[in-house]
C-alpha positions in Angstrom: 0.3 0.0 0.4 0.9 3.3 -0.9 1.2 6.5 1.5 -0.8 9.4 0.6 1.9 11.4 -0.4 3.6 10.2 -3.7 7.1 9.6 -4.5 9.5 12.4 -5.6 11.1 12.7 -8.8 14.5 12.1 -7.7 15.8 14.4 -9.7 14.9 17.2 -7.9 17.6 16.3 -5.1 20.4 15.1 -7.2 22.3 18.3 -6.5 22.0 17.6 -2.5 22.0 14.2 -2.4 26.1 13.6 -2.5 26.4 16.5 0.5 24.6 13.4 2.9 26.6 10.5 4.4 24.6 7.9 2.4 24.3 8.1 -1.2 21.3 7.5 -4.1 20.8 3.8 -4.6 22.5 2.7 -1.2 20.1 0.2 0.8 20.0 0.0 4.5 19.5 -2.7 6.4 18.2 -4.6 3.4 15.2 -2.8 3.1 15.5 1.4 2.8 16.8 2.3 -0.8 18.0 5.7 -0.4 16.8 8.3 -3.2 18.2 11.6 -2.0 18.8 13.9 0.6 15.5 16.2 1.4 17.1 18.1 4.6 19.4 18.9 7.2 19.1 20.6 10.2 19.5 20.5 14.2 17.8 16.9 14.4 19.9 15.7 11.5 20.2 14.3 7.9 16.3 13.2 6.1 16.2 11.0 3.2 13.8 10.3 0.8 14.4 6.8 0.4 11.9 3.5 -1.2 10.8 1.0 1.3 11.2 -2.4 -0.8 9.5 -4.4 1.6 6.1 -2.0 1.4 6.8 -0.8 -1.9 6.4 3.0 -1.0 8.2 5.8 -0.2 9.1 7.2 3.1 11.2 9.8 4.9 14.1 8.0 6.5 15.5 10.6 9.4 18.5 10.0 11.0 19.3 11.3 14.5 22.0 13.3 15.5 25.0 11.3 17.6 24.6 13.5 20.3 21.2 12.1 21.2 22.0 8.5 21.0 25.2 8.8 23.1 23.1 10.9 25.9 22.3 9.1 28.8 18.9 7.7 28.6 18.2 9.7 25.4 17.9 7.0 23.0 15.4 5.3 25.1 13.4 8.4 25.6 13.1 8.3 22.2 12.0 5.2 21.4 8.9 5.6 23.7 7.9 9.1 22.2 8.3 7.3 19.0 6.2 3.9 20.5 3.4 7.0 21.6 3.8 8.5 18.0 2.7 5.3 16.0 -0.4 5.3 17.9 -1.2 8.6 16.1 -3.6 8.0 13.0 -5.0 11.1 11.5 -5.4 12.1 7.8 -3.6 15.6 9.2 -0.6 13.6 11.0 2.2 12.1 8.6 2.3 8.6 9.9 5.4 7.2 12.1 6.4 3.7 10.7 9.5 2.3 12.7 13.2 2.8 14.1 16.2 1.5 12.6 20.0 1.5 13.2 22.8 1.2 10.4 26.5 1.6 11.5 25.8 2.5 15.0 23.7 5.5 13.9 19.5 5.3 14.5 16.8 6.6 12.5 13.3 7.1 11.7 10.9 5.9 9.3 7.8 8.0 8.3 5.2 8.6 6.0 6.6 10.7 3.3 4.7 13.7 2.3 5.3 15.2 -1.4 4.6 18.8 -0.7 5.5 22.1 0.7 6.2 22.7 4.3 3.7 26.0 5.5 7.0 28.2 6.4 8.0 27.6 2.4 5.1 28.6 1.3 4.7 31.7 3.5 7.9 32.8 2.3 7.5 32.4 -1.1 4.0 33.9 -1.1 3.4 35.4 2.1 0.1 35.2 4.1 -2.0 32.8 2.6 -5.9 34.0 1.4 -8.6 33.8 3.9 -10.3 30.9 3.2 -7.2 28.7 2.4 -5.9 30.1 5.8 -9.3 28.8 7.3 -9.1 25.4 6.0 -5.5 24.8 6.5 -6.1 26.2 10.4 -8.9 23.7 10.7 -6.8 20.7 9.6 -3.8 21.7 11.9 -6.5 21.7 14.6 -7.8 18.3 14.1 -4.6 16.6 13.5 -3.1 17.9 16.7 -6.2 17.6 18.8 -6.1 13.6 17.8 -2.5 13.6 18.9 -3.4 14.8 22.0 -6.4 12.1 22.6 -3.7 9.9 22.3 -1.5 11.3 25.2 1.4 12.6 22.3 2.8 16.3 22.5 4.4 17.3 19.2 6.5 19.8 21.4 8.0 21.5 18.3 5.1 23.2 16.3 6.2 25.5 14.1 5.1 26.3 10.2 8.2 24.1 8.9 6.7 21.2 10.5 3.4 21.7 8.8 3.3 19.9 5.3 0.9 20.6 2.6 0.4 17.5 0.5 0.0 17.3 -3.6 -3.7 18.2 -2.5 -3.5 21.1 -0.4 -4.2 18.9 3.0 -2.2 19.5 6.2 0.1 16.8 7.2 1.7 17.6 10.5 5.5 16.0 10.8 8.1 15.1 13.3 6.0 14.5 16.2 7.9 13.7 19.2 11.6 14.6 18.0 12.1 17.5 20.2 11.8 15.2 23.2 15.2 13.7 22.2 16.9 16.6 22.8 16.1 16.9 26.4 18.5 14.2 27.2 21.6 16.3 26.4 19.9 19.8 26.7 17.8 22.1 29.2 13.9 21.1 28.6 13.6 24.9 27.0 15.7 24.2 23.9 13.7 20.9 23.3 12.1 22.5 20.4 12.1 25.7 18.3 12.4 28.5 20.6 10.7 31.1 18.8 7.6 29.2 19.2 7.6 28.3 22.5 5.6 29.0 25.3 6.8 31.8 28.1 6.7 28.8 30.5 9.2 26.5 28.3 11.6 29.2 27.8 11.8 29.5 31.9 12.5 26.0 31.9 9.2 24.2 32.3 8.0 21.1 30.5 5.8 20.9 27.7 2.0 20.7 28.5 -1.2 21.0 26.6 -1.5 24.1 27.5 2.1 25.2 26.0 1.5 23.6 22.7 -1.9 25.4 22.7 0.3 28.9 23.0 2.5 27.1 20.3 -0.3 26.6 18.1 -1.7 30.7 18.4 2.0 31.5 17.4 2.0 29.3 14.3 -1.9 30.3 13.2 -0.6 34.1 13.7 1.8 33.6 11.1 -0.8 31.6 8.5 -3.3 34.5 9.1 -0.9 37.2 8.9 2.0 36.0 7.2 4.6 37.4 9.5 5.9 36.0 13.0 4.2 37.3 16.4 7.8 37.3 17.8 10.6 39.0 16.3 13.7 38.0 19.0 15.7 34.9 17.5 17.3 34.4 20.4 16.4 32.5 23.7 17.6 35.7 26.1 15.7 37.9 22.6 12.3 35.9 23.4 12.3 35.6 27.0 12.5 39.2 26.7 9.7 40.1 24.4 7.7 37.7 26.5 8.3 40.1 29.4 8.2 43.3 28.0 5.5 43.5 25.5 4.5 39.9 24.8 3.5 38.6 20.5 2.4 41.6 18.5 -1.5 41.5 18.3 -2.3 40.0 14.7 -4.5 43.0 13.7 -1.2 45.4 14.3 0.0 43.5 11.4 -3.5 43.1 9.4 -5.9 45.6 10.3 -9.0 43.7 8.3 -8.4 40.2 9.9 -11.3 38.5 11.4 -12.5 39.8 14.9 -12.9 36.0 15.8 -9.6 34.9 15.0 -7.9 38.0 16.4 -10.2 37.0 19.4 -9.1 33.5 19.6 -5.2 34.2 18.8 -5.3 36.6 21.8 -6.7 33.6 24.0 -4.2 31.4 23.0 -1.0 34.0 23.3 -2.2 34.8 27.2 1.1 34.7 29.4 -1.2 32.7 32.1 -1.5 29.0 30.9 -5.1 29.3 32.7 -6.3 31.4 30.6 -5.6 29.9 27.5 -8.2 27.6 25.6 -8.6 24.2 27.4 -7.8 22.5 24.1 -7.4 22.7 21.1 -10.6 21.7 19.8 -11.9 24.7 21.6 -9.4 26.6 19.5 -11.0 25.1 16.4 -14.6 25.9 17.4 -13.7 29.5 17.6 -12.1 29.9 14.5 -14.1 30.0 11.0 -15.3 26.8 9.7 -14.6 25.3 13.0 -16.9 22.4 13.2 -14.5 19.3 13.5 -17.3 17.0 13.8 -19.2 17.7 10.5 -15.5 17.8 9.0 -14.6 14.0 10.8 -17.9 12.6 9.2 -17.7 14.4 5.6 -14.1 12.4 5.4 -15.9 9.4 6.4 -13.8 9.0 10.1 -14.9 8.2 13.2 -14.7 11.2 15.2 -12.7 11.3 18.7 -15.3 11.3 21.5 -13.8 15.2 22.2 -14.5 16.0 18.5 -18.4 15.2 19.7 -17.7 16.8 22.8 -16.7 20.2 21.4 -19.3 20.2 18.4 -22.3 22.5 18.5 -25.2 21.7 21.0 -27.4 24.1 19.7 -29.1 27.3 21.3 -28.7 27.8 25.3 -31.3 28.3 27.8 -32.1 31.9 28.4 -32.4 32.5 32.4 -36.1 33.5 32.1 -36.6 30.0 29.7 -34.7 28.0 32.3 -36.6 29.5 35.5 -39.8 28.9 33.5 -39.0 25.2 32.7 -37.8 24.8 36.5 -40.9 26.2 37.5 -43.3 24.6 35.1 -41.6 21.0 36.0 -42.3 21.8 39.9 -45.7 22.6 39.4 -45.9 19.4 37.1 -44.2 17.3 40.0 -46.8 18.6 42.5 -49.9 18.1 40.3 -48.8 14.3 39.6 -48.4 13.5 43.5 -51.6 15.5 44.2 -53.3 13.7 41.3 -52.1 10.3 42.3 -53.2 10.9 46.1 -56.9 11.6 44.9 -56.9 8.6 42.8 -55.9 6.4 45.4 -58.5 8.1 47.7 -61.6 7.8 45.2 -60.7 4.3 44.9 -60.2 3.4 48.5 -56.6 2.3 48.1 -54.2 3.2 51.5 -50.6 1.6 52.3 -52.1 0.7 55.3 -50.2 0.8 58.7 -47.0 2.0 58.8 -44.1 -0.4 58.1 -42.7 -0.4 62.0 -45.8 -1.5 62.8 -46.1 -4.2 60.3 -42.9 -5.6 61.5 -43.6 -5.1 65.1 -46.6 -7.1 64.4 -44.8 -9.9 62.8 -42.7 -10.3 65.6 -45.3 -10.5 68.2 -47.2 -13.3 66.2 -43.9 -14.9 65.6 -43.0 -15.0 69.1 -46.3 -16.3 69.9 -46.2 -19.3 67.7 -42.9 -20.2 67.5 -40.8 -18.7 70.3 -38.1 -15.9 71.2 -34.9 -18.0 69.9 -36.7 -18.0 66.2 -36.2 -14.1 66.0 -32.4 -14.0 65.9 -32.2 -13.2 62.6 -34.6 -11.3 60.3 -35.8 -9.9 56.7 -39.2 -7.5 55.6 -40.1 -6.6 52.5 -42.9 -5.2 50.6 -44.7 -7.2 47.5 -48.1 -7.2 45.4 -50.2 -10.1 45.6 -53.8 -9.5 43.6 -55.1 -12.6 45.0 -55.3 -10.5 48.2 -57.8 -7.8 47.1 -61.1 -7.8 48.2 -60.4 -11.2 49.7 -58.3 -11.8 52.6 -58.6 -7.6 53.5 -61.9 -5.8 53.0 -61.2 -3.8 50.0 -59.0 -3.6 47.1 -55.5 -3.7 49.2 -53.4 -5.3 46.9 -50.1 -4.9 49.2 -48.6 -7.4 51.5 -46.0 -7.5 53.8 -43.6 -10.0 54.1 -41.3 -11.1 57.0 -38.8 -13.6 57.4 -37.4 -14.9 60.8 -34.6 -17.4 61.9 -32.3 -18.9 64.1 -29.4 -18.8 61.2 -28.5 -16.1 58.8 -31.2 -15.0 56.1 -29.4 -13.4 53.2 -31.3 -13.0 49.6 -29.1 -13.6 47.0 -31.1 -12.5 44.4 -31.6 -8.6 44.2 -35.0 -9.0 45.3 -36.0 -11.2 48.4 -39.2 -13.3 47.9 -40.7 -16.2 49.5 -38.2 -18.5 47.6 -34.8 -16.5 48.2 -33.4 -16.8 50.3 -34.4 -20.7 50.8 -36.4 -21.7 53.9 -33.7 -22.8 56.7 -34.7 -25.0 59.2 -36.7 -23.3 62.2 -37.1 -20.3 59.9 -40.4 -18.5 60.1 -42.2 -16.7 56.8 -45.2 -14.6 57.9 -47.4 -12.8 55.3 -49.4 -9.7 56.8 -51.5 -7.4 54.6 -51.5 -3.8 54.6 -53.8 -3.1 58.0 -52.0 -6.1 59.6 -54.0 -9.3 59.1 -52.5 -12.2 59.2 -52.7 -13.6 55.5 -50.2 -16.9 55.7 -47.4 -18.2 58.3 -45.5 -21.2 57.7 -42.7 -22.8 59.8 -39.8 -25.0 58.5 -39.3 -27.9 61.3 -35.9 -28.4 63.2 -33.7 -31.5 62.4 -34.5 -32.5 66.2 -38.5 -32.4 65.5 -40.0 -35.5 65.1 -43.7 -37.1 64.6 -44.8 -38.3 67.7 -47.7 -41.3 67.5 -50.1 -39.2 67.5 -50.5 -35.1 66.8 -51.6 -32.8 69.8 -54.4 -31.0 69.1 -54.1 -27.4 68.4 -56.1 -24.2 69.2 -57.3 -22.8 65.5 -58.8 -19.9 66.8 -56.2 -17.2 68.0 -54.9 -17.6 64.2 -58.5 -17.3 62.7 -58.7 -13.9 64.7 -55.6 -12.9 63.6 -56.6 -13.4 60.0 -59.5 -10.8 61.0 -62.2 -13.8 61.1 -64.8 -14.9 63.5 -64.4 -18.7 64.1 -67.6 -19.7 64.9 -69.0 -18.3 61.5 -66.8 -20.5 59.8 -67.6 -24.2 58.3 -65.0 -26.4 58.9 -64.2 -28.7 55.5 -61.9 -31.5 54.1 -58.7 -29.8 53.8 -57.8 -30.0 49.9 -54.7 -28.6 49.8 -50.7 -30.3 50.9 -48.9 -28.2 53.1 -45.3 -26.9 51.8 -43.9 -28.0 55.1 -43.6 -31.4 56.9 -46.7 -32.0 59.3 -48.7 -34.3 60.8 -52.1 -32.6 61.4 -54.4 -30.5 58.8 -57.3 -28.6 59.3 -59.4 -26.5 56.8 -62.4 -23.7 56.9 -64.7 -22.5 54.3 -65.0 -18.6 54.4 -68.9 -17.7 53.4 -71.4 -19.9 51.5 -69.9 -22.6 49.4 -69.2 -21.6 45.7 -70.7 -22.9 42.4 -67.0 -23.4 40.8 -64.1 -24.8 42.7 -61.8 -21.9 41.3 -64.0 -19.2 43.4 -64.2 -20.9 46.8 -62.3 -19.3 49.2 -60.8 -21.1 52.1 -58.5 -21.0 55.3 -56.2 -24.3 55.2 -53.9 -25.1 58.2 -51.5 -27.9 59.1 -49.7 -28.7 62.6 -46.5 -30.7 63.9 -47.2 -32.4 67.6 -49.1 -29.8 68.4 -47.3 -26.7 67.0 -48.6 -24.3 64.1 -46.4 -25.5 60.7 -48.6 -23.5 58.5 -51.7 -21.1 58.2 -52.9 -19.4 55.1 -55.8 -18.5 52.5 -56.6 -20.0 49.8 -58.2 -18.9 46.8 -59.4 -21.9 44.3 -56.9 -23.7 45.6 -54.4 -21.2 45.5 -52.4 -19.8 48.4 -52.5 -16.2 48.4 -49.5 -14.2 49.8 -46.8 -16.5 48.0 -46.5 -14.3 45.1 -42.6 -13.8 43.8 -41.7 -10.5 43.2 -39.6 -11.8 40.6 -39.1 -15.0 38.4 -35.9 -17.1 37.5 -34.5 -16.2 33.6 -35.0 -19.2 31.4 -32.1 -21.2 30.7 -32.0 -19.9 27.3 -31.6 -16.3 28.5 -28.3 -17.3 30.4 -26.9 -18.7 26.9 -28.0 -15.4 25.3 -26.5 -13.4 28.2 -23.1 -15.2 27.6 -23.8 -14.4 23.5 -23.7 -11.1 24.4 -21.1 -11.0 27.0 -18.6 -12.6 23.9 -19.9 -10.6 21.3 -19.5 -7.7 23.3 -16.0 -8.3 24.4 -14.9 -9.0 20.8 -16.2 -5.8 19.2 -14.8 -4.1 22.4 -11.2 -5.4 21.3 -11.6 -4.9 17.8 -12.3 -1.0 18.7 -9.2 -0.8 21.1 -7.1 -2.3 18.6 -8.4 0.2 15.7 -8.3 3.4 18.5 -11.9 4.0 18.2 -12.8 2.8 21.7 -14.1 5.6 23.8 -12.2 3.9 27.3 -12.8 6.8 29.6 -16.2 7.0 28.8 -16.7 2.9 29.5 -14.9 3.0 32.5 -17.0 5.8 33.9 -20.4 4.6 32.9 -19.3 1.1 33.9 -18.2 2.4 37.5 -21.3 4.7 37.9 -23.5 1.7 37.3 -21.2 -0.7 39.5 -21.5 2.3 42.2 -25.5 3.0 41.9 -26.1 -0.7 42.6 -23.8 -1.0 45.7 -25.8 2.2 47.1 -29.1 0.4 46.6 -27.5 -2.6 48.2 -26.7 -0.6 51.0 -30.2 1.0 51.4 -31.5 -2.2 50.9 -29.4 -3.9 53.6 -31.4 -5.0 56.9 -28.3 -7.2 58.9 -29.3 -9.0 61.9 -24.8 -9.1 62.4 -21.7 -8.1 60.8 -21.7 -11.7 59.1 -24.9 -11.3 57.1 -24.2 -7.8 56.2 -20.5 -8.8 54.9 -22.7 -12.6 53.4 -25.1 -10.1 51.4 -22.7 -6.9 50.2 -20.6 -10.1 48.9 -23.8 -11.3 47.3 -24.5 -8.0 45.5 -20.7 -7.2 45.1 -20.7 -10.0 42.9 -23.6 -9.1 40.8 -22.9 -5.3 40.6 -19.6 -6.0 38.9 -20.7 -8.3 36.4 -23.3 -5.6 35.2 -20.8 -3.0 35.7 -18.1 -5.3 33.5 -20.7 -5.7 31.4 -21.8 -2.3 30.8 -18.3 -1.2 29.8 -18.0 -3.5 27.4 -20.9 -2.7 25.7 -19.8 0.7 25.8 -16.7 -0.1 24.5 -18.3 -1.9 21.7 -21.1 -0.3 20.7 -20.4 3.5 21.5 -18.1 3.8 18.5 -20.5 3.1 15.7 -23.4 5.4 17.6 -20.2 8.4 17.6 -19.7 7.4 13.8 -23.3 7.1 12.3 -25.1 9.5 14.9 -22.9 11.9 17.0 -25.7 14.4 17.5 -27.1 12.5 20.6 -23.9 12.1 21.9 -22.3 16.0 22.1 -23.5 17.0 25.6 -23.2 13.5 27.2 -19.6 13.5 26.0 -19.0 16.8 27.4 -20.2 15.4 30.7 -18.0 12.6 31.0 -15.0 15.2 29.8 -15.7 16.4 33.3 -18.1 19.5 31.9 -20.5 19.3 34.6 -20.7 23.1 34.4 -21.3 23.3 30.7 -24.4 25.2 29.8 -25.7 22.4 27.7 -25.5 19.5 30.3 -27.5 22.1 32.7 -30.0 22.7 29.5 -30.3 18.4 29.1 -31.2 17.9 32.6 -33.8 20.5 33.0 -35.6 19.1 29.9 -35.3 15.8 31.3 -36.9 17.1 34.9 -39.3 18.7 33.0 -40.4 16.0 30.4 -40.8 12.8 32.8 -43.5 14.5 35.0 -45.6 15.4 32.1 -45.0 11.6 30.3 -46.3 10.4 34.0 -49.1 12.3 34.3 -50.1 11.6 30.7 -49.4 8.0 31.3 -51.4 7.8 34.4 -54.3 9.5 32.7 -54.2 7.0 29.8 -54.1 3.7 32.3 -57.2 4.8 34.2 -58.6 5.6 31.0 -58.1 2.0 30.3 -59.2 0.7 33.3 -62.2 2.2 33.0 -62.9 0.9 29.7 -62.1 -2.3 31.0 -59.5 -2.9 28.6 -56.8 -2.8 31.5 -56.7 -4.5 34.7 -58.0 -2.6 37.9 -54.5 -0.5 38.2 -54.4 -0.6 42.0 -51.0 -1.7 41.7 -50.1 1.1 39.4 -51.3 3.7 42.0 -49.5 2.0 44.7 -46.0 2.2 44.4 -43.4 0.2 46.8 -40.2 1.8 46.7 -39.4 4.0 49.8 -41.9 2.3 52.2 -39.1 1.1 54.5 -38.0 4.3 55.2 -35.6 7.7 53.7 -32.3 5.8 53.7 -33.9 3.1 51.7 -35.7 5.5 49.2 -32.8 7.7 48.3 -30.9 4.7 47.6 -33.5 3.6 45.0 -33.3 7.0 43.5 -29.6 6.5 43.2 -29.9 3.1 41.3 -32.7 4.7 39.3 -29.8 7.4 38.0 -28.0 3.7 37.2 -30.6 2.5 35.6 -31.9 5.6 33.9 -28.5 5.2 31.7 -28.4 1.7 31.1 -32.3 1.7 30.1 -31.8 4.5 27.7 -28.0 3.5 26.6 -29.5 0.0 25.5 -32.7 1.6 23.7 -30.5 4.2 21.9 -28.2 1.3 20.7 -31.1 -0.7 19.6 -32.5 2.5 17.4 -29.3 3.1 16.0 -29.0 -0.6 15.4 -32.3 -0.2 13.1 -31.3 3.3 11.8 -28.1 1.6 10.2 -30.3 -1.3 8.7 -33.1 0.9 7.7 -32.8 3.7 5.0 -35.7 5.6 6.1 -35.4 7.1 9.6 -39.2 7.0 10.2 -39.7 3.3 9.4 -36.6 2.2 11.7 -38.7 4.8 14.5 -41.4 3.2 14.2 -40.4 -0.8 13.9 -38.3 0.6 17.2 -41.3 1.8 18.7 -43.4 -1.2 18.0 -40.5 -3.6 19.2 -39.8 -2.2 22.4 -43.5 -1.7 23.1 -44.2 -5.7 22.4 -40.8 -6.4 24.1 -42.0 -4.3 27.8 -46.1 -4.6 27.4 -45.9 -7.5 29.6 -44.8 -5.5 32.3 -46.3 -2.5 31.8 -49.6 -1.1 30.1 -49.2 -0.8 26.3 -51.0 2.6 26.3 -48.6 4.0 28.9 -45.5 2.9 26.9 -46.2 4.2 23.7 -46.4 7.6 25.1 -43.2 7.1 27.1 -41.2 5.8 23.6 -42.6 8.1 21.8 -41.1 10.7 24.0 -38.0 8.9 24.3 -37.5 9.2 20.5 -38.5 13.1 20.8 -35.9 13.4 23.1 -33.1 11.7 21.2 -33.8 13.4 18.0 -34.7 17.6 19.7 -31.9 17.4 22.2 -29.8 14.1 23.3 -28.8 11.3 25.5 -28.3 13.0 28.5 -31.6 14.3 28.2 -33.3 10.9 27.4 -30.9 9.3 30.5 -32.7 12.1 33.0 -35.7 11.6 31.7 -35.4 7.9 32.3 -34.5 8.4 35.8 -36.8 10.9 36.9 -39.8 8.4 35.2 -38.6 5.3 36.9 -38.3 7.4 40.3 -41.8 8.9 39.7 -43.4 5.6 38.9 -41.6 3.5 41.5 -41.6 5.5 44.6 -44.3 6.0 46.7 -45.2 9.9 46.9 -47.1 11.8 48.9 -48.3 15.3 50.1 -50.0 14.7 53.4 -48.4 14.9 56.6 -50.9 12.7 58.0 -49.5 9.8 55.3 -46.8 7.6 57.2 -44.7 7.9 54.3 -44.5 11.5 53.9 -41.2 11.8 55.2 -39.7 9.7 52.5 -41.3 11.7 50.1 -39.7 14.7 51.5 -36.4 13.5 51.0 -37.1 12.5 47.7 -38.7 16.3 46.9 -35.3 17.4 48.4 -33.6 15.5 46.0 -35.4 16.9 42.7 -35.4 20.3 44.1 -31.6 20.0 44.9 -31.2 18.5 41.1 -33.6 21.0 39.4 -31.6 24.1 41.3 -28.4 22.6 40.0 -29.2 22.2 36.3 -30.8 25.7 36.4 -27.6 27.3 37.8 -25.5 25.6 35.2 -27.9 26.1 32.1 -27.8 29.9 33.0 -23.9 29.9 34.0 -21.1 31.8 32.3 -19.3 29.2 30.9 -19.2 28.7 27.0 -20.1 25.5 25.4 -17.6 22.9 26.1 -16.0 25.0 29.0 -14.7 22.3 31.4 -15.1 22.5 35.5 
C-alpha cells in the first residue's frame, strides 16, 4: 500500500544528494533504498527512500549522535516514537519504525510530497482568508487527535506543517523534540520562537504550552509574519516579559475579529487563561466544525470532537426559570393527582412499615418462641389475589417477614418467598397492609420428629389474627397439601359454598406435634401471599447473556486495537453503574449481624461487578458506531463524561429531562385509568401504589440513586437498538416506527401498552431533538416517579420519605438551572 504522499522525482534532489552521509541507491538494513537527501537540520539528516518491503516511499530521519550517546536519550526517543505510532489521522504524517545502521539510529515515517508551510509563507506571504481557515482547521484536527492519544508535538512550527499534493495539511516530526531533552535544557527541546513563556523559563511542555505554540503558528498563517521578533532565547524571554507577541490586527488590520480574539486567548501569558484544548480553538475559528469535517471525511470522530461540537442554542435565564417552575408544578400535580385517585378508589398504604414489622415479630414470638427472632428480613410485595378476599377492600399490598435462628440473606436483587431458601426452624409470615394475617409457615428443625399422635392445636387465635370469626366458619376437608412437614391438617370454608371450585375461598392449616406448621388463605386452591416479586430467567436467557458478553468483548477488543474505543467513557459508565447498585444494596441491607451484612454485600457486589463490566464492554463495543453514524445525541453526554459538569448545555438537557418526566407520567396515568375504565386493562391498583420508599427515607434515597444508574443503562440499550435499526433501514421514520413497535412488544407484558407508547414516543423525541443526557435524565425521573411511594399529605406515614425525594429533585433542578444559565461557554471544563 502506498502512502498518501506520492514518490518524488529524485532528480529534484540530485544536487544535494551527495552532500549526505548516504548515497542514492544505497540500501539500509536490506530494506530502505536511498533516493535523495531532502533536508538537514538540528535533528539530523532526512532522506527520501523507497521501502522495498512495503513498496512505498518513506522519509528516513537520522538522529544526531549526541542524542544516541546521551544518557537515557535513545530510550526516551524510542518511548516517544512508540506513542507517536498510535496517532492515525489524515492530517498527521504516520510514524513507521526505528532502525539502526553503522551505529546510527534513524526513524522512518510517511513521506509527504509537497511544501512545508514555512516555505509557502516565505514564497507568497500570507494566505487568502478562506485557505488559511481550511489549513487552520486541519492543523487543529491533527493536533487534537495526537493530544487525545496522549502525544505532545513539542516542536509545533510552520516548518513542521506539510501541505501535500492535494493541499491538505500533514503534521510531521511528532515527538522528535523530546529527544533533545537528553542532552539539553528542557526549554531548548523544540524551536524557541514557537515556545510558550513557561517553556522558555525551563518548564516542560504541556497541552497549554502547545495551545500557545498553536497560537503563534496560526498568527503567522493568518498574517504572514511571526508574532515574535526575537531570534535568541534571551531575546524571546525579554520580549515575552516586556510586551508579549504582537497582536494580529497590528500586522493585518482587516483580520477577522473572531480569529484575532481566539489568537489573543491562545497567546495569554497565564496558561490557565488559554483555551482548554485544541478543539476549543478549532470551534472558535472560521469553519470551526470538526465533527462535520470528520463525518464528511468518513472518519469516526474522537469523543472530544463530539463533545466540542455545537450543541444548539442555550437557555435564556427567563426560559430556564420557566422550565424549572413548570417541572415543579407538574411534579406537585402528579403527586396530588395520584393521591386523589387512591382516595377515590379506597386505596391506601395501610399501617406503617414499622408497625407491620413489629406485628410480625409478636405473632412469630407467640407461635414459635423468642429464639427464632435471632435473624430477620422484611419486604413489601404485591399479591393481586389478596384484594377484596383476605382483606376488606382492594388492598393488593402484602408485607413479608422472614425469621430464623440462622443467617437470612437473599442472593437475588429482590427478596421473595423462595429467596433466600427457607432454612431449618425459619418462619415466613405474610400480613396484609392493615396487619391481618394472610399466611404463616415454619420449617421444622432436624431434631423434631412426628409423635404417634398429633396433639390438638387451638386454631381460633390464628383465625382471629386473620380477621375472621371462628364461630361463623364451616370446617371442611383439607384440599391442599402443606408445603412444610406436618402431621395434622385442618380447613375452613369462608362464606357460602362456591358454585365453581376455582372461586372457593378457604383457610387451610397444618400442624406438627401440637405446634402450628402452616396457616394461610387459599382462593380456588391457590395459596395467597406466595407470589414472587421476580421470576428466574429461563435457561436460554443465560446462554443469550453469555453470547452478548462474548460478542461485546470481541467488538470492544476490535475497537481498542483500531483506536476507536472511548475508554474513559466506558470506565466512567461502568463505575457509575457499579456505584449506584452498591448504593441500592446499602439502602436495602437489613443485617441482623456483621456476618449477615458481609455475606449480603459480597453477593450484591458480585452482581454489581458483573453488571459494571458488562456495561463497560457494551460501551466499548457499540459506542464508537453510534459516534460515527449518529453523534448528535452524544454531544452533551460526552461533554459531561469529559468533566464538563458546569457546561450550560448539560444543565439545559437535565432541565428538559426533569420537565418531560412528570408530564409523561401524568399522561400515562390518565391513559392507564382511561383504559381501566373501559375494561381494557386490569384495575390499575398496583399502578397507584408503588412500593419503593416504604421502608424509610434511607431506602428511598438509595433507590433514587440506583434509578440514576438504571436510567443510563436502559436509555443506552434503547439508543443502541434504535441505532442498529437506523443503520439497517434507510428510512429514519420507518426505523423509528419499527423500534417503537418492537420495544412496546418487548416490555408490554410488564406495563400498560398505552403508557409504553407515550413513554417511548417521548424517548424518540428527546433523542432527536435534544440528546442522550436529556433522555437518560427523563428515564431516571420517570422510573423514580413510577416506582416511589409519594405523598404531600403529612398524615400519611411515608410523608418523610416523600420529603426526602422532593428535596433531591429540588436540589437537582436548582443545580441544573444554575448550570444552564451560568457564564461558562459551551465545551467549558469544570
